[in-house]
N, C-alpha and C positions, 0 to 999 in steps of 0.2 A: 367153548361153552359160554364164556362171558358174552361173546358177540351174539349168540343165539338168545341169551336171556334179555339183553338190551333190545333186540329186535322184537321179542315177545311183548315186553312192556310197552314198546312203541306202538304196536298194533292195538293193544288194549286201550291205551290212552286215545288213540285215533277213533276207535269205535265208540268210546265213551263220549268224546266230544261231539261226534256225529249224532248220537242219540239225544244228547242234551239240546243241541241246536235244533233238532227236529221238533222237540217239545215246545221250545220257546220261540221258534221262528214265527215272525209276524206275517200275516197275509190278510186278504180281504175278509177272512173269517175272524171270529172272536175266540181267543184262547183264554181259558180260565183254569187256574190250578190252585190247589190248597197248599200253602207253604208249611207243611208239618211232616212228621214221620209217617211212614206207611201204616204203622200200628195205630190202633185206636187209642187216643189219649185216655188215661185213667186218672181221676182226681178225687179229692176229698172235699167236704164242705169247708169253706174258708180258703181253699187254694185259689191262686191267681191263674187265669187262663187267658191266652191271647190268640184268638182266631186270626190267622193271617192269610189273605187271599191275593193272588196276583192275576191281573187281567191285561191282555195286550191285543192290538190289532193294527193294521196299516191305515185304518180309517180313524174315526173319532169316537171315543167312548163318551156318550152323552150322560148316561144315567145309571144308577145302581139301585136295586131293590133288595130288601131283606124280607124273605117270604118263608112260609111254612115253618115258623119257629115253634118249637114244642112248648116254650115258656116265654114270658115277658122278660127277656134278658136285659132290657134297658134299665130295669130296677136294680140290676147287679153291676151296672157299669162302673168301672174305676174312675177316679177323678181325672179329668182331662178328656174323657170320652173317646169316641171313635176317631181314628186318625186316617187321613187319606194322603198317601205319600207318593211323590214322583221324584226320583233321583234324590237330591238333597233338600227338597222343598216340600211344602204341603199345600193342599187346596181345600176348599170348602164345598159343601153341598147345601142346596135349599131343602125345604121340607118335603118336596116331591122326589128328592134324590138326584136332581140335576147338578152336575159339576159346575163350579164357578168359572171355569175356562176349559177349552178343548184339551183333551189328553189322549194319547194313543196307548199309554201303558200306565198302570197304577197299582200300588199295593195298599190294601185295606187292612188296618190293624184294629181289631175289635176286642178290647180288654174287659174281662169281667172277674168278679170274685164269686166263686161258686156258692150259691145260696142253698139253704137247708131244703127248700122245696124241690131241689134237683136230686135229693138223696136216693140212691139205689135205682137210678134210671139211666137210660140211654137217651141223651138229649142232643139237640142241634138245631140248625136253621140253614136256609139256602141263601147264598149270595148270587144275585142275578144281575148281569150287566147288559146294556143296550147300546148299539152303535147308531151313528147317523144314517146308516144304510139299512136300518131295520133288522139287523142281526142281533139275536139275543143268545146268551150262554151263561151258565152258572155252575156252581159246585156246592156241595153240602158239607158243612163243618159239623163234626159230631164229637161227642164227649160222653164217657161213661163215668158216673159218679158212684163210688162205693163207700161203705162205712166201716171198713176194717183195714188195718195196716198189718202187713206181713213182716214181722221182725225176724229177719233171717240171720242176723249176726249172733253167733253163739255167745252166751254169757255163762260164766262160772257162778252159779248160785248155790253156795254151799257154806256150811258152818260146822265145825267139829271141835271136840276137846283135844287140845294139844299140850303135852307136857314138855317143858324146857328146863334147863338148869338155871338156878338163881345165881346172880352175881354175889360177890362177898357183901356188897352194900345191901342187898335185898334179904339176906339171911337174918332170921331172928335168933337162931341158935345154930351151932356147928353142923348138926345133922339135917338142918332145913335146906335141902338141896334142889327141890323141884317146885316149879311154879306152873299153874294151869292157866292156859289162855284159850279164848274163843278165836280160833283161826278161820281164815277165809273171808268171803263176802256174802253173808247170810241174808242181807236185806235186798229186796227187789222192787223197783218202780215200773209198773207196766206202761205208764204214760211216757216215761223217759227211756224205757228199755235200758236201764242202768242198774248195776249191782253195787252194793256199798258194804264196807266193813263196819263193824260195830262202832268204832271210834268216829266214823264219818258223821254220825248223827249229833255229836257234841263238838265237833271240830269248829274252831274259830274260822269265820269267813276269810278267804284270802283277800289281800289288799286289792289285787286286780280282779274285779268282779266280771266274770264272763257271761253273766245273765242266767246261769244255771243255779237251781236251788242248792244251798249249802247249809251244813250244820243243822240247827233247829228247824230250818225251813223244810227239811226233808220229811218231817212228820206228816205233812199234807200230801205226800207223794208215795210213801212206802205202802205196798200192798201185800207183800209176802215176806215171811221169815222162814228160813230153812235151817234145819238142824239134823245132824247125823249123830245118833246116840251110839257112839263107838263102844260103850260099856254094855250095850244090849245087842250085840251082833250087828252093829252098823245099821240100825233101823233108820230109815229116812222119813221125815215129815215136812210138810208145809204147814205153817201156822198163820192165822190171821194176826197181824201185829198187835192187836188190842187184847190179846189173850193173856190171862194171868200166868199161863205156862211159860210164855216168852219172858215175862218178868222174872220168874224163878230161874230160868236159864241165865239171864243176864246177871242176876244177883250172885249166882254161883261163881261167875267170873269177876265179880266186884266191878261191874260196869254200870254207869248211870243209865237209867231207863225208867220211863213212866208210861206203862201200857194204857193208862186212861186217856192219854193224849193222841194215841195212834189210831189209824184208820182200821175199819172193819172189812174183812174179805171172807167170802164163803167159797167152799171148794166141793167139786164132785170128781171122783176118779172115773174117767171114761174107759180106762184099760189100754192095753197095748195094741189091741186089734182095731181101735178107732182110726178111721182114715183121715189123719191130720192133713195130708197133702191136698185132699179134695175140699178142705174147709174154705168156704166163702161166706158172704153175708147170710144166706138162708140157714146154713148149718149153725152159725153162731147165734142167730135169733131164736132158733128152735131148741136151744139148750134148756134142759129142765133142772131148775135149782130148788125144787120142792123138798128134796132130801139133802140139800147142801149142809156142810158142817164147817165150823171154824178151824178145823185141822184135818189133815188127810195124810194117810200113809201111802207111800208109793214105792215102786221099784223102777229100775231103768227100762226105758221103752214105753212107760205109761204116758197117757195124755190126761192132763188135769184141767177141767173147766173151772173158771173162777168168775165171781161176781163181785165187783168193787162196791164200796159204800155209796158211790155216786151213780150206780146203776149200769156201769159199763161191763160188757161181757167179753170173755176171751178164753183162749185155750193155750196151755203150756205144754209143749212137747219136750220130753226129757230123754236125754241120751247119757251115756256114761263116759267118764274120763278117768283112766287109770293113771294115777299120779306116780311120780318117781319114788315117793315115800312108801308106796305099796297100798295106799288108801284109794278107793274108788269114790269119786264125787260126781254130783249132777252137773250137766251142761244143758242149758235150755234155749229154745227159740219160742216165740209166741205169735199168735194172731189175736188182735184185740180191737174192739170197736173204737172209733174215733169220737163219736158222740153218742149220747143215750137216745135210744128209740123208745118212745113212750107208746 
């Protein structure tokens, strides 16, 4: 059995090497390929993209042209500009695209930062090469630019009232045995796709700063406060962090909070039948917030549209998590715009 398996892998490797050599084999023709994955690259505004193209021939590649560009990509060029690479060296081109010395193979590296003018478009350009024998060949580099990010990592966005026993030091009198806490991670940032406990908003910054917002800095990022009213049949709500209702909840647990410094968010419950899986840019842009409210009641399976104070739109998909304590709490994923579309 082991011998047959080794023979099988040997045949596979041989076939693979033959197919690759056929693609890259140089002859009197001109071979041009795009050095990227088969799938169409999907990027956001501000992302870095490097179009890489490989050309080869047995003759001489004299010139390269950039044609049929959907936009002026030169305005988005990264520092250092376009690179023409051969083995461990580089060469230059003149304004007409002629190489500074004869080459038979070359890699072109065209780096850009995705500009806002590419938003929600399929963009690209042609790389065309010419040999000294009059042979021309090219390939088209393409890119899809979208304005939403699909946050598929599930986050536990929940807060509820939890009773625990007081220590002897915490007791004010002998029968004073119970203390009430705000348990969970009730605060959510859609920009960071991160949930936070109540104490995180006043936590002292760590000595080793990882560049992420901490402590009081979080007031500029928090979009949602979630609370489960376990005293009223476990009713679930999302609240805008700037609501006085959130202030009352925090004061109930004797936690420092100033709702006047927090961000404003508006919500619309789209229901459980809304097709969250199909959501892309058009669905997010078409969301209607004319009847949006600063708090919304939900149940598990619902989809909640939200509008942040800076104008970004998104959708929260809610599922349920049955905790070992017997309490059910929300777990969320989101799709949210990366920049505001005016």
